[in-house]
N, C-alpha and C positions, 0 to 999 in steps of 0.2 A: 389092646395091643394085638396087632395082626402080623402074622408071618405069611407072606405070599409064597406060592410055589415058584421055584427058580424060573426066571424069564417071564413070569406072569405079574410082576409088580404093577406095571402100568394098567393092565387089565383089571386087577383088583381095585386099584385106586379109582378108575373110571366107574366101576360098578358101585362102589361105596358112595361116590359123589351123588348118585341117583337117589339115595335113601334120605327122605326128609327128616328123619330122626337124628341124623348126624349133624352136629353143630360145628365141629372142627375136625379136620384131617391133617395130620402132620407126617411128612415123610421123614423117617429117621434111619439111622444106620445101627448095626449091631445085631443083637439076637432077634429083633423084630424089624419090620419094614415100615409099619404105619402105627401111629398112635392116634386113636380116634376118640372123640368126646361126644357122647350121646346127649340128647335133650329129650327127656321123657316128661310127659305131663304127669305131675304128681297128684293124681286123683285118689289113689289108694294110700293107705297108711304105709305100705311097704312097696315101693316101686320096683323092687328087684325082679318080680315076676315079669313085668313088661320088658325089662332089659334082657332077662334070660330068654324070653320068647323071641325078641328081635335077633339076638345072637344065634340061638339054636335054629330057629325057623327060617331066617333069611341070610344072615352073614355067613354062618358055617356052610350053607348050601351053595354059596356063590362059587363059580368056577375060578380057579386060580388061588384059592385060599388054602394054605397048608395047616394053619393053626391060629386059634383065637384064644387069648387069655383075657378074661373079663375081671375088671377091678371095680367094685362098687364101694364108694366111700361110706363110712359109718357116720361121719360128721365132717362138715366143711366150714371154714371160716375164711374171710377175706376182707379186702377193702378195695375201694376204687383205685385203679392204677393211675399213676401220675400222667398228666398230659404231656406228650412229647411233640416236638416240632418236626421230627423226622420219623420215618417208619420204625416199628419196633420188631424185635425178635423175641420169641418165646423160648423158654426152656423148661424142662420137667425134671425135677430132682426127687428120686425115690430115696427115702431115708430110713435106716434102721436106727432106732433109739434105744437107750438104756431102758430096761424093763420098768414100767410104771411111770416113765417120764414123758410119755407121748403128749399129754395135754399141756404140760409146762413148755415143751419144745414147740408146740403149735404157736403159742403166744410169743415166744422168743423169735421164731421165724418171721412172724408178721411184723416185727419191729424192723426188719431189714427192708429198706425202701423198695427194692426190686422184687420182693416177694409179694405177689398180688393175691394169692389164695393158697391155703394149706388144707389138705384132706387127710382125715384119719382113716387108715386102711386096716384090713385084716389080711394077714398073709405074710409073705417074705419081707415086704417093706411095711413099716409102721405108718409112715407119712409120705404124702406126695406134695411137694411145694412147686407151685407154678411161678416162674419168674418172667418178667418183661424188662428188656433193656432197649435203649435207643440204638438203632443201627448207626455206625460211624466208620469212617475210613481211617481215622487216627487210631482208634482202638477197636479192631474188628469184634463184632458181637460174640463169636465163640470164645475168643480170648477173654473178653470182658466177663462173660458168664463163668468161665473157668476160675477167674480171679474171685468172683463173688462166692462161688461154691467153696473154694479153697480157703479164702480169707475170712469169710463171714459165717457160712453154714457149718463147715467141718470143724471149725474152732469152738463151736458150742459144746460144752461138756457133756450134754445129753446125747450127742450124735456118735453112733458107733461106725456107720458106714453109709456111703452114698453111691448112687448110680445116676448119672446125668444124661439126658437126651436133649440134644439141640437140633431141632428140625432143620432139614435142608430146604424144605419147601412146606408152606402151610396154606390151607384153605379154611377160612373162618367165615361162617355165615352170620 
């Protein structure tokens, strides 16, 4: 999660696009400006050192970056996303779960067709669910995503709270 200095958002985005380790860049609104997904080669038993080096040595030192919060999943589960005829929109839902219910909730979230991946986290949020929905004029994707979160995710008894980010723009390599 990256917060750019005011007026430097485009500059930060352009610099991050040059890093080969970045697999996805999502322009978001709210507390952060960018949500980035890194792709590190897992040659070590613990890839956190490589992620930390990349963030501290390269991303933090870029001009225009005000703050970087790094989230490293402890576990990830997912399935192949459905094939859509039209372009898709991604969403990221950070979820706080009832204590001790994280693993159960991971499995329940993966039963929701639009959830393609769930990550177990340490920190303020317990889980991060990645959603994909087909873009549509009839039901705009932000409204469709809000409906999924409200009607399917938040109604699960293990969910205490959610924070959802729907990117305005995404670059996926």
